[in-house]
N, C-alpha and C positions, 0 to 999 in steps of 0.2 A: 302620603297614602294611608288610608284607614281601612284595613281589610277586616270585615266582620265574618266571624265563624258562625255558620248557621246550621251545620249538620251535626247531629248527635252521633258521637263515636267515641272510641277509646282515645285517651290522651296520647298514649305511646304505642308505637308499632312493635313488631316482634323483635326488632333490633334495639329497642329501648330508646328510640328517637321519636321526636314529636311528629304526629300526623299532620298537624297544621299549627301555624303561628298566626297571631292576630288578636282580636278582641271579640267579646260577646257581652250580652247584657244579662246572661244567666249562666250558671255553672253547667253547661251542656256537655262537656267532655268528661269522661269517666276516669278518675284517678285510681290507679292500682299500684301500691308500693311494690308489690311482687314483680311488676314488669320492668322495674328500673334495672338497667344493666351497668350502671356506673358503680364505683366503689361505694359500698353501703355506708361507709363512715362519712360520705359526703351528703347524705340525704338530710334535708332540713324540713321540718314540719312545725307549724305553729298556728295558734289562734290568739288574736290580740283584740281586745275590746277597749274602746275609749268612750266613757260616758261623761257627759258634761252639760253645763249651762253657763250663764254669764258670770257666775261667781266661783265655781269650783269644778273639778273634774277628777275622775277615777280611771286609772288604766290597769288592766289585768292581762297577764300573759301566761300561757302554758306553751312551752316549746320543747320539742324533741329533735335536737340537732345531731342525733346518732352518737357522736363521741361526747356530747355534752347536753344535758337537759337543763332547762331554765324555767323557773316559776317566779313571777315577779308581780309586785303591786306598787303603783305610784299614786300619790294623792297630791293634787295641786289646788292651792287657794289663791285665786286671782286677785282678790282684794288685798291680801297681805303680801302678794308676790312671793309666795313660799311654795316649795315642793319638797317631797321626800320619797325615796324609792327603797324598797326592801326586796332583795332577790335571794333565791336559793338555787344552787347549782348541784347537779349530780353528774357523775362520771360514767361514760359508756352506757347511756340509756338504750341506744340502738333499736328504737322502735317500741320499747317496752311500755311507753305511755299510751300506746294504742290510739293514736289520734284518728278521728273519723275520716273516712275517705271522701266525705261531702260536708259542706257547710249547712245543708238544709235541715239535717236532723242528727241526733246522736248525742252521746255524753262524752265530755272531755273532763277528766278528773285527775288531780294530782295532789299529793299531800306529803308531809314530813312530820317530824317530831313537834314542831312549833307552828304549823300552818296547814291550811287546806284551801284548795281552789276547785271549783266545779262550774262547768258550763254545760247546761242541758237545753237541747233544742228539740221542739216538735213542730207540727204544722201551724200551731196557734201562737206560740210564744217561745222566748228564750229566757232561762232563769240562770242568773249568775250569782254565785255565792263565794265569799272569801272570809277567812278568819286567820289573822296573823296575831299570834299571842305576844310577839315582841316586834311590833312594827317600827317603833322608834323609842329608844331609851326605856325599854321594857314596858311601854304603853301599848296595849292591844288595839287592833282595828278590826272591825267586822263590817261586812257589806252584804247587802241583799238587793239585787236589781232584777226587775222584770222588763223585758223588751218585747214590743209587738213584733210578730214575725209575719206581717202581712206581705202579700206578693208585691214586689216592686222591682224596678230595674236596678241593676248594679253594674259595676265595671269589672269585667273578668278579663284578665290579660294572660296570654300564653306567650312566654318570652323564651327564645332560644339564646344560646351564647355562641358567638362565631368561633371561639378557640376550642370548643369542646362539643361535639355533636350529641354527647350523652348528657350534657348539662341542660337544664331547663328551669323555668319558674312558672308555676301555675298558681295564679293569685286572684282572689276576689275581694273587692272592697264594697261593703254594703253601707251606704250612708242613710241618714235620716230615719234611724230606728228609734221610735218613740220609747222613752224610758221613764220608769218610776221605781222608787225604792229609797234606800238610805245608806249612808256611811256613818258608823259610830266610832268616834276617835277622841280621846282625851276629854271625855265629858261633854262633847258636843255632838249633836245629831245633825247631819247634813242631808237634807231631803232633796230627792229628784222627783219632779212632777212632770206629767206628760205635756202640760201646756208650755213648759219652758226647758225641758231636758231632752236630749237626743244622744244617740250612740252611733259609732261606726265600728264595723267588724272588719278586721284585716285577717283574712284566711289565706295561708300560704303553704304550698307543698312544692318541693323541688330538689334539684341538685345544682349547686352553684359552683362557679369557678372560685378560686381562692381569694382574689383581691377585687374589691368592688367599692364604688362610691355611688350613692343614690341621693336624689332629692325627692321629697314627698311632702305633700300638703293635703289637708282635709278640713272641711268645716260642714256642720249641719245645724240648721235652725229653722226659724220661720221668717218668711218675707211675704208681706201682703196676707198674713194669716195662713199661708200655705207652706208645706215642707219645702225647703230649699237647701241645697248644699252642692259641694263639688269634691272631686278627687283629682289631684294634679301630681305629676311626677315625671322624672326622666333620669337618664344617666346610668341605668342598670340594664345590662344585657343588650341584645340586638333589637332595637325598636323600629326597624325599617318597615315592618308590616303594619304597625299601629302604635299609637301612644296609649297611655293609661288615663288620659285626661277626659273627664266627663262632667257635665253640669246636670244636676238633678232638680226638677221642679214638679211638684204634684206627683211624685213617685215615678216620673218618666225621665229616662236618661237622654242627654243631648251630647253627642260626640263632638269633641273639638280636637284641634291639631296640637302642635308642639307647644310646650310651656318653657318659659325662662324665669328663673329666680334671680332678680337683681339685688344681691346682698351687698349692702354698703361696706366700704372699706375705711379703716382708720389705722394709721401707722403701719400700713402695708399688711394688715390683718383684717379678716372678715369681722365686721361689727354687727353681731347678730341681734343686738338690742336696739339698734336704730331702725327707722322705717324702711321697709323693702318695697320695691316695685315688682309686680308679678304680672306677666302678660302672655297671651297665646299668640302664635304666629298668624292665625286667621282673624285676629282682632275680635274674637267673640268672648274673651274674658280679659278684663283689664282692671287691675285693682291695686290698692295700697294695703300693706300689712303693717300694723302697728304692734310691735312686740310688748308683752307684759312680763314674761319670765322665760328663762332658758333652762330647760331640764337637760343639762349637759353631763356627759360621762366620758371618761377615758380609761381604757384598760389595756394592759400590755403584759403578755405572759409567753415568752419564748416565741412560738410560731403564731400566736393569736394576738391580734391587735384590733382595737375598736376606738373610734373617736366619734361621739354622737353629740349633736346639737339639735334638740327638739325644742323649738321655740313656740310658745303659746302666745296668742295675741288676738287682735280684732281686725277683720277684713272689711274693706270698704271699696266699692267699685260698681261695675256693671257687667252683666252677662247677657249674651244674645242666644236665644233658643233657636231650634231648628226652623220654626215658623217666623223667624226674624223679630219675635217679641223681645223687648229689652227689659231686663229685671235689674233694678237698682237696689243695692243693699248697703247697710252700714252697721257697724258694731256687731258683725257676725263673728262669734268666737270660734277659733279653731287653732291649727298649728301648721307650721312649715318647718321642715328639718333638712339637715345635711348630715349624712352618716357615711363614714369610711370604715370598712372592715377588711381585715385579713383573718379569715377563719374557715 
């Protein structure tokens, strides 16, 4: 079942519960942090941008998870199969980062003694800036990225949780954002150009249950000289009303059913760097995923635990659009991940 939300209304009712669950192609429900009735320390809000091309990628995060704030920058070099992440955490931010209530416009800014991050959006463009004075081994990194903010379909998912009626996740993924700009690091300038570089925005607001595992994948690029990409995922919350799976072609979204990540096994463990099979239950997306590098991380601190495997690689396969047109693609760079969290 794929239930599409088409009525503009508030996300939450007077009891702090979702008015509707399902998917949409735009952020038509109004998010208001003040209407949340759950424990305020459970509120999670973040903006995550991934900008990339066939050679390298930049990931930027500003998050306010109420009891913990996170500002993070990752840079990946696919030719060298190298990546590095620098993160800064703050205690008890509790909404002080003033995350915008919509993805369409507004400023998201965070900074500390040795870094600054800013995401600014208006009707025409998104401007992303980052300066980390000690990104790695006291070597600074600066980034300046401009994204087109043209009107396009996106995947918006309103997800409830069966165990807690006050828990929810309101999430938008915008694929195929044309990107231009640069990263300066260690004496090298890495350029992003519109003809070969794109970004995805992961905009999330919600209240989660304590323990979760999710699978997520995304890719954006050009096929037949047209913007093409997809968002895929499962395992998180109650997805009985809709999946978060959608194919994008020429800025139009094509909804598909459930997805399965077939991660290979080796010595009774998941072998993230061997080729995966990824398929949809309606046979409209069938592809191979060839990993390049695994941006893995593992953290454990008393009641907080996280195990992340974000694997970057190249997708090859076939997608079927709503009109039955078949799109074949190859060497489409993106990522697929498995994340387990207790937080």
